[in-house]
Structures are given as structure tokens and as C-alpha cells.
TIVO-70388 format. One record per atom (N, C-alpha, C): x, z, y; residue number from 1; residue in three letters. Coordinates in steps of 0.001 Angstrom, whole numbers. Layout:
// TIVO-70388
{px = X; pz = Z; py = Y; lolum = NUM; tortor = ALA}
...
//
This chain:
// TIVO-70388
{px = 725; pz = 47; py = -1195; lolum = 1; tortor = UNK}
{px = -75; pz = 111; py = -19; lolum = 1; tortor = UNK}
{px = 697; pz = -20; py = 1123; lolum = 1; tortor = UNK}
{px = 686; pz = -946; py = 2111; lolum = 2; tortor = UNK}
{px = 1434; pz = -830; py = 3461; lolum = 2; tortor = UNK}
{px = 1029; pz = 137; py = 4352; lolum = 2; tortor = UNK}
{px = 2254; pz = 426; py = 4977; lolum = 3; tortor = UNK}
{px = 1948; pz = 1488; py = 6188; lolum = 3; tortor = UNK}
{px = 2857; pz = 892; py = 7547; lolum = 3; tortor = UNK}
{px = 2459; pz = 1572; py = 8457; lolum = 4; tortor = UNK}
{px = 3213; pz = 1480; py = 9731; lolum = 4; tortor = UNK}
{px = 3880; pz = 2743; py = 10189; lolum = 4; tortor = UNK}
{px = 5086; pz = 2671; py = 10899; lolum = 5; tortor = UNK}
{px = 5750; pz = 3715; py = 11538; lolum = 5; tortor = UNK}
{px = 5955; pz = 3548; py = 12884; lolum = 5; tortor = UNK}
{px = 5251; pz = 4426; py = 13840; lolum = 6; tortor = UNK}
{px = 5312; pz = 4038; py = 15228; lolum = 6; tortor = UNK}
{px = 5655; pz = 5414; py = 15933; lolum = 6; tortor = UNK}
{px = 5664; pz = 5313; py = 17084; lolum = 7; tortor = UNK}
{px = 5775; pz = 6487; py = 17973; lolum = 7; tortor = UNK}
{px = 4649; pz = 6416; py = 18855; lolum = 7; tortor = UNK}
{px = 3715; pz = 7337; py = 18805; lolum = 8; tortor = UNK}
{px = 2529; pz = 7446; py = 19548; lolum = 8; tortor = UNK}
{px = 2584; pz = 7269; py = 20955; lolum = 8; tortor = UNK}
{px = 1923; pz = 6643; py = 21838; lolum = 9; tortor = UNK}
{px = 1813; pz = 6543; py = 23332; lolum = 9; tortor = UNK}
{px = 1209; pz = 7726; py = 23877; lolum = 9; tortor = UNK}
{px = 1556; pz = 7857; py = 25351; lolum = 10; tortor = UNK}
{px = 1129; pz = 8859; py = 26148; lolum = 10; tortor = UNK}
{px = -552; pz = 8672; py = 26008; lolum = 10; tortor = UNK}
{px = -935; pz = 9978; py = 26109; lolum = 11; tortor = UNK}
{px = -2730; pz = 9846; py = 26070; lolum = 11; tortor = UNK}
{px = -3039; pz = 9459; py = 27587; lolum = 11; tortor = UNK}
{px = -4396; pz = 8974; py = 27638; lolum = 12; tortor = UNK}
{px = -4608; pz = 8226; py = 29061; lolum = 12; tortor = UNK}
{px = -5331; pz = 9504; py = 29593; lolum = 12; tortor = UNK}
{px = -5705; pz = 10670; py = 28807; lolum = 13; tortor = UNK}
{px = -6393; pz = 11955; py = 29432; lolum = 13; tortor = UNK}
{px = -5666; pz = 12823; py = 30159; lolum = 13; tortor = UNK}
{px = -4311; pz = 12638; py = 29992; lolum = 14; tortor = UNK}
{px = -3510; pz = 13799; py = 30705; lolum = 14; tortor = UNK}
{px = -2171; pz = 13022; py = 31346; lolum = 14; tortor = UNK}
{px = -1516; pz = 13670; py = 31976; lolum = 15; tortor = UNK}
{px = -191; pz = 12999; py = 32524; lolum = 15; tortor = UNK}
{px = 1116; pz = 13476; py = 31891; lolum = 15; tortor = UNK}
{px = 1010; pz = 14568; py = 30944; lolum = 16; tortor = UNK}
{px = 2139; pz = 14814; py = 30214; lolum = 16; tortor = UNK}
{px = 2260; pz = 13846; py = 28980; lolum = 16; tortor = UNK}
{px = 3657; pz = 14237; py = 28198; lolum = 17; tortor = UNK}
{px = 4159; pz = 13278; py = 27269; lolum = 17; tortor = UNK}
{px = 4255; pz = 14168; py = 25949; lolum = 17; tortor = UNK}
{px = 3439; pz = 15098; py = 25747; lolum = 18; tortor = UNK}
{px = 3357; pz = 15872; py = 24647; lolum = 18; tortor = UNK}
{px = 3168; pz = 14759; py = 23428; lolum = 18; tortor = UNK}
{px = 3599; pz = 15049; py = 22312; lolum = 19; tortor = UNK}
{px = 3492; pz = 14487; py = 21083; lolum = 19; tortor = UNK}
{px = 3962; pz = 13071; py = 20945; lolum = 19; tortor = UNK}
{px = 4658; pz = 12740; py = 22109; lolum = 20; tortor = UNK}
{px = 5037; pz = 11133; py = 22168; lolum = 20; tortor = UNK}
{px = 6359; pz = 10955; py = 21717; lolum = 20; tortor = UNK}
{px = 7314; pz = 11912; py = 21118; lolum = 21; tortor = UNK}
{px = 8649; pz = 12017; py = 20717; lolum = 21; tortor = UNK}
{px = 8701; pz = 11867; py = 19417; lolum = 21; tortor = UNK}
{px = 7703; pz = 12224; py = 18596; lolum = 22; tortor = UNK}
{px = 7773; pz = 12256; py = 17136; lolum = 22; tortor = UNK}
{px = 7347; pz = 10893; py = 16619; lolum = 22; tortor = UNK}
{px = 7500; pz = 10374; py = 15344; lolum = 23; tortor = UNK}
{px = 7377; pz = 9213; py = 14649; lolum = 23; tortor = UNK}
{px = 6195; pz = 9635; py = 13744; lolum = 23; tortor = UNK}
{px = 5274; pz = 8617; py = 13705; lolum = 24; tortor = UNK}
{px = 4103; pz = 8892; py = 12521; lolum = 24; tortor = UNK}
{px = 4227; pz = 7528; py = 11563; lolum = 24; tortor = UNK}
{px = 3871; pz = 7987; py = 10308; lolum = 25; tortor = UNK}
{px = 3794; pz = 6994; py = 9215; lolum = 25; tortor = UNK}
{px = 2277; pz = 7020; py = 8940; lolum = 25; tortor = UNK}
{px = 1642; pz = 5888; py = 9183; lolum = 26; tortor = UNK}
{px = 268; pz = 5943; py = 8851; lolum = 26; tortor = UNK}
{px = -248; pz = 4841; py = 8075; lolum = 26; tortor = UNK}
{px = -1010; pz = 4848; py = 6764; lolum = 27; tortor = UNK}
{px = -1297; pz = 3865; py = 5789; lolum = 27; tortor = UNK}
{px = -2150; pz = 2894; py = 6320; lolum = 27; tortor = UNK}
{px = -2171; pz = 2021; py = 5969; lolum = 28; tortor = UNK}
{px = -3187; pz = 785; py = 6451; lolum = 28; tortor = UNK}
{px = -4361; pz = 590; py = 5578; lolum = 28; tortor = UNK}
{px = -5490; pz = 424; py = 6034; lolum = 29; tortor = UNK}
{px = -6712; pz = 265; py = 5365; lolum = 29; tortor = UNK}
{px = -6591; pz = -565; py = 4155; lolum = 29; tortor = UNK}
{px = -7113; pz = -76; py = 3000; lolum = 30; tortor = UNK}
{px = -6914; pz = -836; py = 1755; lolum = 30; tortor = UNK}
{px = -8287; pz = -1183; py = 1213; lolum = 30; tortor = UNK}
{px = -9340; pz = -619; py = 1395; lolum = 31; tortor = UNK}
{px = -10496; pz = -1054; py = 1210; lolum = 31; tortor = UNK}
{px = -11662; pz = -1058; py = 2596; lolum = 31; tortor = UNK}
{px = -12192; pz = -2084; py = 2424; lolum = 32; tortor = UNK}
{px = -13405; pz = -2070; py = 3412; lolum = 32; tortor = UNK}
{px = -14158; pz = -811; py = 3712; lolum = 32; tortor = UNK}
{px = -14843; pz = -593; py = 4892; lolum = 33; tortor = UNK}
{px = -15600; pz = 801; py = 4707; lolum = 33; tortor = UNK}
{px = -16979; pz = 389; py = 4653; lolum = 33; tortor = UNK}
{px = -17567; pz = 1124; py = 4152; lolum = 34; tortor = UNK}
{px = -19157; pz = 988; py = 3675; lolum = 34; tortor = UNK}
{px = -20221; pz = 1891; py = 4395; lolum = 34; tortor = UNK}
{px = -21064; pz = 1192; py = 4948; lolum = 35; tortor = UNK}
{px = -22166; pz = 1991; py = 5714; lolum = 35; tortor = UNK}
{px = -23514; pz = 2388; py = 4627; lolum = 35; tortor = UNK}
{px = -23660; pz = 3839; py = 4669; lolum = 36; tortor = UNK}
{px = -24573; pz = 4399; py = 3901; lolum = 36; tortor = UNK}
{px = -25775; pz = 3771; py = 4541; lolum = 36; tortor = UNK}
{px = -26722; pz = 3251; py = 3459; lolum = 37; tortor = UNK}
{px = -28019; pz = 2838; py = 3885; lolum = 37; tortor = UNK}
{px = -28902; pz = 3747; py = 4213; lolum = 37; tortor = UNK}
{px = -28900; pz = 4955; py = 3818; lolum = 38; tortor = UNK}
{px = -30018; pz = 6135; py = 4027; lolum = 38; tortor = UNK}
{px = -29607; pz = 6693; py = 5608; lolum = 38; tortor = UNK}
{px = -28364; pz = 7471; py = 5557; lolum = 39; tortor = UNK}
{px = -28028; pz = 8037; py = 6804; lolum = 39; tortor = UNK}
{px = -27379; pz = 7086; py = 7900; lolum = 39; tortor = UNK}
{px = -26660; pz = 6142; py = 7555; lolum = 40; tortor = UNK}
{px = -25920; pz = 5162; py = 8437; lolum = 40; tortor = UNK}
{px = -24514; pz = 5581; py = 8691; lolum = 40; tortor = UNK}
{px = -24079; pz = 6574; py = 7901; lolum = 41; tortor = UNK}
{px = -22570; pz = 7111; py = 7914; lolum = 41; tortor = UNK}
{px = -21790; pz = 6136; py = 7602; lolum = 41; tortor = UNK}
{px = -20515; pz = 6022; py = 8102; lolum = 42; tortor = UNK}
{px = -19551; pz = 4957; py = 7736; lolum = 42; tortor = UNK}
{px = -18585; pz = 5677; py = 6708; lolum = 42; tortor = UNK}
{px = -18221; pz = 5517; py = 5721; lolum = 43; tortor = UNK}
{px = -17526; pz = 5757; py = 4552; lolum = 43; tortor = UNK}
{px = -16501; pz = 4898; py = 4052; lolum = 43; tortor = UNK}
{px = -15502; pz = 5542; py = 3242; lolum = 44; tortor = UNK}
{px = -14627; pz = 4700; py = 2558; lolum = 44; tortor = UNK}
{px = -13895; pz = 5392; py = 1368; lolum = 44; tortor = UNK}
{px = -13966; pz = 4900; py = 221; lolum = 45; tortor = UNK}
{px = -13090; pz = 5438; py = -827; lolum = 45; tortor = UNK}
{px = -11684; pz = 5455; py = -861; lolum = 45; tortor = UNK}
{px = -11005; pz = 5039; py = 310; lolum = 46; tortor = UNK}
{px = -9702; pz = 5206; py = 626; lolum = 46; tortor = UNK}
{px = -9122; pz = 6378; py = 928; lolum = 46; tortor = UNK}
{px = -8558; pz = 7148; py = 313; lolum = 47; tortor = UNK}
{px = -8090; pz = 8530; py = 619; lolum = 47; tortor = UNK}
{px = -6858; pz = 8534; py = 1516; lolum = 47; tortor = UNK}
{px = -5837; pz = 7486; py = 1493; lolum = 48; tortor = UNK}
{px = -4389; pz = 7579; py = 1886; lolum = 48; tortor = UNK}
{px = -4696; pz = 7190; py = 3425; lolum = 48; tortor = UNK}
{px = -6119; pz = 6443; py = 3852; lolum = 49; tortor = UNK}
{px = -6270; pz = 6252; py = 5205; lolum = 49; tortor = UNK}
{px = -6275; pz = 7373; py = 6063; lolum = 49; tortor = UNK}
{px = -6532; pz = 8495; py = 5382; lolum = 50; tortor = UNK}
{px = -6559; pz = 9647; py = 6180; lolum = 50; tortor = UNK}
{px = -5264; pz = 10408; py = 6316; lolum = 50; tortor = UNK}
{px = -4220; pz = 10152; py = 5694; lolum = 51; tortor = UNK}
{px = -3012; pz = 10656; py = 5774; lolum = 51; tortor = UNK}
{px = -2404; pz = 10335; py = 7367; lolum = 51; tortor = UNK}
{px = -1716; pz = 11211; py = 7773; lolum = 52; tortor = UNK}
{px = -994; pz = 10942; py = 8898; lolum = 52; tortor = UNK}
{px = 500; pz = 11811; py = 8998; lolum = 52; tortor = UNK}
{px = 1457; pz = 11384; py = 8389; lolum = 53; tortor = UNK}
{px = 2696; pz = 11878; py = 8398; lolum = 53; tortor = UNK}
{px = 3495; pz = 11880; py = 9641; lolum = 53; tortor = UNK}
{px = 3981; pz = 13099; py = 10244; lolum = 54; tortor = UNK}
{px = 4720; pz = 13143; py = 11326; lolum = 54; tortor = UNK}
{px = 6138; pz = 13490; py = 11020; lolum = 54; tortor = UNK}
{px = 7019; pz = 12817; py = 11846; lolum = 55; tortor = UNK}
{px = 8470; pz = 13011; py = 11319; lolum = 55; tortor = UNK}
{px = 9371; pz = 13153; py = 12650; lolum = 55; tortor = UNK}
{px = 10480; pz = 13551; py = 12699; lolum = 56; tortor = UNK}
{px = 11083; pz = 13957; py = 14007; lolum = 56; tortor = UNK}
{px = 11979; pz = 12674; py = 14422; lolum = 56; tortor = UNK}
{px = 12351; pz = 11714; py = 13701; lolum = 57; tortor = UNK}
{px = 12898; pz = 10586; py = 14003; lolum = 57; tortor = UNK}
{px = 12497; pz = 9424; py = 13212; lolum = 57; tortor = UNK}
{px = 12744; pz = 8336; py = 13618; lolum = 58; tortor = UNK}
{px = 12545; pz = 7113; py = 12855; lolum = 58; tortor = UNK}
{px = 13014; pz = 6836; py = 11765; lolum = 58; tortor = UNK}
{px = 14650; pz = 7336; py = 11539; lolum = 59; tortor = UNK}
{px = 15389; pz = 7248; py = 10286; lolum = 59; tortor = UNK}
{px = 14583; pz = 8158; py = 9212; lolum = 59; tortor = UNK}
{px = 14198; pz = 9262; py = 9668; lolum = 60; tortor = UNK}
{px = 13497; pz = 10098; py = 8378; lolum = 60; tortor = UNK}
{px = 12351; pz = 9485; py = 7969; lolum = 60; tortor = UNK}
{px = 11533; pz = 8845; py = 8915; lolum = 61; tortor = UNK}
{px = 10283; pz = 8149; py = 8567; lolum = 61; tortor = UNK}
{px = 10754; pz = 7021; py = 7546; lolum = 61; tortor = UNK}
{px = 11736; pz = 6184; py = 8139; lolum = 62; tortor = UNK}
{px = 12042; pz = 4922; py = 6950; lolum = 62; tortor = UNK}
{px = 12503; pz = 5645; py = 5674; lolum = 62; tortor = UNK}
{px = 13527; pz = 6663; py = 5681; lolum = 63; tortor = UNK}
{px = 13922; pz = 7137; py = 4583; lolum = 63; tortor = UNK}
{px = 12743; pz = 7525; py = 3589; lolum = 63; tortor = UNK}
{px = 11966; pz = 8026; py = 4111; lolum = 64; tortor = UNK}
{px = 10527; pz = 8685; py = 3496; lolum = 64; tortor = UNK}
{px = 9980; pz = 7664; py = 2717; lolum = 64; tortor = UNK}
{px = 9666; pz = 6664; py = 3499; lolum = 65; tortor = UNK}
{px = 8908; pz = 5470; py = 2994; lolum = 65; tortor = UNK}
{px = 9933; pz = 4754; py = 1846; lolum = 65; tortor = UNK}
{px = 11048; pz = 4568; py = 2054; lolum = 66; tortor = UNK}
{px = 11629; pz = 3953; py = 1017; lolum = 66; tortor = UNK}
{px = 11986; pz = 4987; py = -233; lolum = 66; tortor = UNK}
{px = 12020; pz = 6115; py = -52; lolum = 67; tortor = UNK}
{px = 12192; pz = 6995; py = -1367; lolum = 67; tortor = UNK}
{px = 10744; pz = 6851; py = -1853; lolum = 67; tortor = UNK}
{px = 9553; pz = 6793; py = -1465; lolum = 68; tortor = UNK}
{px = 8527; pz = 6988; py = -2069; lolum = 68; tortor = UNK}
{px = 8091; pz = 5427; py = -2589; lolum = 68; tortor = UNK}
{px = 8715; pz = 4382; py = -2136; lolum = 69; tortor = UNK}
{px = 8421; pz = 2951; py = -2464; lolum = 69; tortor = UNK}
{px = 7104; pz = 2488; py = -1636; lolum = 69; tortor = UNK}
{px = 6991; pz = 2795; py = -333; lolum = 70; tortor = UNK}
{px = 5945; pz = 2099; py = 382; lolum = 70; tortor = UNK}
{px = 6553; pz = 1209; py = 1155; lolum = 70; tortor = UNK}
{px = 5697; pz = 70; py = 1308; lolum = 71; tortor = UNK}
{px = 6214; pz = -963; py = 2057; lolum = 71; tortor = UNK}
{px = 5674; pz = -527; py = 3538; lolum = 71; tortor = UNK}
{px = 6525; pz = -703; py = 4480; lolum = 72; tortor = UNK}
{px = 6127; pz = -389; py = 5920; lolum = 72; tortor = UNK}
{px = 6729; pz = -1373; py = 6849; lolum = 72; tortor = UNK}
{px = 6188; pz = -1156; py = 8122; lolum = 73; tortor = UNK}
{px = 6551; pz = -2064; py = 9048; lolum = 73; tortor = UNK}
{px = 6718; pz = -1093; py = 10413; lolum = 73; tortor = UNK}
{px = 7816; pz = -1311; py = 11274; lolum = 74; tortor = UNK}
{px = 8174; pz = -521; py = 12071; lolum = 74; tortor = UNK}
{px = 7736; pz = -1297; py = 13651; lolum = 74; tortor = UNK}
{px = 6750; pz = -306; py = 14323; lolum = 75; tortor = UNK}
{px = 6309; pz = -891; py = 15622; lolum = 75; tortor = UNK}
{px = 7155; pz = -368; py = 16697; lolum = 75; tortor = UNK}
{px = 7864; pz = -903; py = 17362; lolum = 76; tortor = UNK}
{px = 8732; pz = -153; py = 18371; lolum = 76; tortor = UNK}
{px = 7983; pz = 125; py = 19682; lolum = 76; tortor = UNK}
{px = 8479; pz = 1382; py = 20226; lolum = 77; tortor = UNK}
{px = 7619; pz = 1719; py = 21337; lolum = 77; tortor = UNK}
{px = 7818; pz = 913; py = 22615; lolum = 77; tortor = UNK}
{px = 7000; pz = 814; py = 23461; lolum = 78; tortor = UNK}
{px = 7112; pz = 170; py = 24971; lolum = 78; tortor = UNK}
{px = 7243; pz = 1258; py = 25806; lolum = 78; tortor = UNK}
{px = 8510; pz = 1369; py = 26368; lolum = 79; tortor = UNK}
{px = 8911; pz = 2239; py = 27304; lolum = 79; tortor = UNK}
{px = 8532; pz = 1546; py = 28604; lolum = 79; tortor = UNK}
{px = 7834; pz = 2549; py = 29478; lolum = 80; tortor = UNK}
{px = 7515; pz = 1962; py = 30859; lolum = 80; tortor = UNK}
{px = 8649; pz = 2164; py = 31838; lolum = 80; tortor = UNK}
{px = 8889; pz = 1263; py = 32489; lolum = 81; tortor = UNK}
{px = 9986; pz = 1413; py = 33724; lolum = 81; tortor = UNK}
{px = 9266; pz = 1390; py = 34905; lolum = 81; tortor = UNK}
{px = 9741; pz = 2380; py = 35776; lolum = 82; tortor = UNK}
{px = 9202; pz = 2836; py = 36949; lolum = 82; tortor = UNK}
{px = 10548; pz = 3240; py = 37870; lolum = 82; tortor = UNK}
{px = 10319; pz = 2746; py = 39064; lolum = 83; tortor = UNK}
{px = 11452; pz = 3008; py = 39967; lolum = 83; tortor = UNK}
{px = 10925; pz = 4322; py = 40873; lolum = 83; tortor = UNK}
{px = 11723; pz = 5017; py = 41038; lolum = 84; tortor = UNK}
{px = 11133; pz = 6341; py = 41884; lolum = 84; tortor = UNK}
{px = 11290; pz = 5914; py = 43196; lolum = 84; tortor = UNK}
{px = 9945; pz = 6210; py = 43759; lolum = 85; tortor = UNK}
{px = 9969; pz = 6013; py = 45301; lolum = 85; tortor = UNK}
{px = 9520; pz = 7496; py = 45788; lolum = 85; tortor = UNK}
{px = 10250; pz = 7967; py = 46964; lolum = 86; tortor = UNK}
{px = 9886; pz = 9142; py = 47455; lolum = 86; tortor = UNK}
{px = 8945; pz = 8968; py = 48774; lolum = 86; tortor = UNK}
{px = 8219; pz = 9996; py = 49147; lolum = 87; tortor = UNK}
{px = 7305; pz = 9776; py = 50242; lolum = 87; tortor = UNK}
{px = 7846; pz = 9418; py = 51400; lolum = 87; tortor = UNK}
{px = 9099; pz = 9850; py = 51730; lolum = 88; tortor = UNK}
{px = 9857; pz = 9394; py = 53116; lolum = 88; tortor = UNK}
{px = 10305; pz = 7662; py = 53344; lolum = 88; tortor = UNK}
{px = 10128; pz = 6939; py = 51992; lolum = 89; tortor = UNK}
{px = 10135; pz = 5762; py = 52062; lolum = 89; tortor = UNK}
{px = 9152; pz = 5133; py = 52883; lolum = 89; tortor = UNK}
{px = 8145; pz = 5340; py = 52909; lolum = 90; tortor = UNK}
{px = 6802; pz = 5052; py = 53483; lolum = 90; tortor = UNK}
{px = 7255; pz = 4876; py = 55068; lolum = 90; tortor = UNK}
{px = 8224; pz = 5682; py = 55639; lolum = 91; tortor = UNK}
{px = 8331; pz = 5511; py = 57179; lolum = 91; tortor = UNK}
{px = 9808; pz = 5014; py = 57392; lolum = 91; tortor = UNK}
{px = 10444; pz = 4432; py = 56545; lolum = 92; tortor = UNK}
{px = 11719; pz = 3945; py = 56893; lolum = 92; tortor = UNK}
{px = 11681; pz = 2607; py = 57772; lolum = 92; tortor = UNK}
{px = 12686; pz = 2493; py = 58806; lolum = 93; tortor = UNK}
{px = 12787; pz = 1571; py = 59784; lolum = 93; tortor = UNK}
{px = 12990; pz = 219; py = 59262; lolum = 93; tortor = UNK}
{px = 13704; pz = 338; py = 57973; lolum = 94; tortor = UNK}
{px = 14015; pz = -1161; py = 57305; lolum = 94; tortor = UNK}
{px = 13079; pz = -1439; py = 56453; lolum = 94; tortor = UNK}
{px = 11824; pz = -947; py = 56444; lolum = 95; tortor = UNK}
{px = 10873; pz = -1070; py = 55411; lolum = 95; tortor = UNK}
{px = 10288; pz = -2629; py = 55804; lolum = 95; tortor = UNK}
{px = 10239; pz = -3631; py = 54735; lolum = 96; tortor = UNK}
{px = 9789; pz = -4827; py = 54933; lolum = 96; tortor = UNK}
{px = 8260; pz = -5105; py = 55092; lolum = 96; tortor = UNK}
{px = 7330; pz = -4357; py = 54557; lolum = 97; tortor = UNK}
{px = 6133; pz = -4490; py = 54889; lolum = 97; tortor = UNK}
{px = 5714; pz = -3557; py = 55959; lolum = 97; tortor = UNK}
{px = 4722; pz = -4091; py = 56872; lolum = 98; tortor = UNK}
{px = 4202; pz = -3052; py = 57842; lolum = 98; tortor = UNK}
{px = 3483; pz = -1762; py = 57422; lolum = 98; tortor = UNK}
{px = 3738; pz = -718; py = 57986; lolum = 99; tortor = UNK}
{px = 2840; pz = 520; py = 57501; lolum = 99; tortor = UNK}
{px = 1783; pz = 604; py = 58489; lolum = 99; tortor = UNK}
{px = 629; pz = 675; py = 57728; lolum = 100; tortor = UNK}
{px = -609; pz = 755; py = 58458; lolum = 100; tortor = UNK}
{px = -1414; pz = 1927; py = 57721; lolum = 100; tortor = UNK}
{px = -2699; pz = 2362; py = 58532; lolum = 101; tortor = UNK}
{px = -3244; pz = 3300; py = 57875; lolum = 101; tortor = UNK}
{px = -4292; pz = 2720; py = 57234; lolum = 101; tortor = UNK}
//
């Protein structure tokens, strides 16, 4: 059963970066989900899809997958590049754009 190894992105609900430095091994869906005809619940007989293994580094996650014989793919994280701007930059006389209210 294939799995993916990735580093989770920052949550949109908070500005902090908690839980973004760990690597996660998550199994792909093996069987399609089934809708219960009476209650309308969605279910699946695929128990591995519920597993989410957390590792301190990418190398540990890859070593675990190799040791257990799991086919895996690594999804590289996309780090945001931001330049730091200070508040005083708004009032520089060398500013290229005019400052308006």
C-alpha cells in the first residue's frame, strides 16, 4: 500500500508554526468509501487510512517505510520567502512609491 511522507503546512487558523517541524507518514486510500444507505454516514473498511505516524525527521520516516516494506513518496515542503519590512520604511525619503493615506 503506497504512503506519502510530508511536512504539514502551517494552519490557516493561527499565525504560529506549531507542528510544522515534524514529518508525517500517511497511507493512501486503498478502497473507495461507501455511503450507508440508512443513516447516510460515510465509511470505509480501510483501516490503514486512519493511521498518521509522526517522525522528527524525514530520514527517520523514510527509514521506517523502507524497514516495513512500504512504498512511499516524499512531498517536499514549500517554504514561503518573505522579505522583512519595518514600519519606518513607509516614511523613507528614498521610497519609490508615493506615501498616501
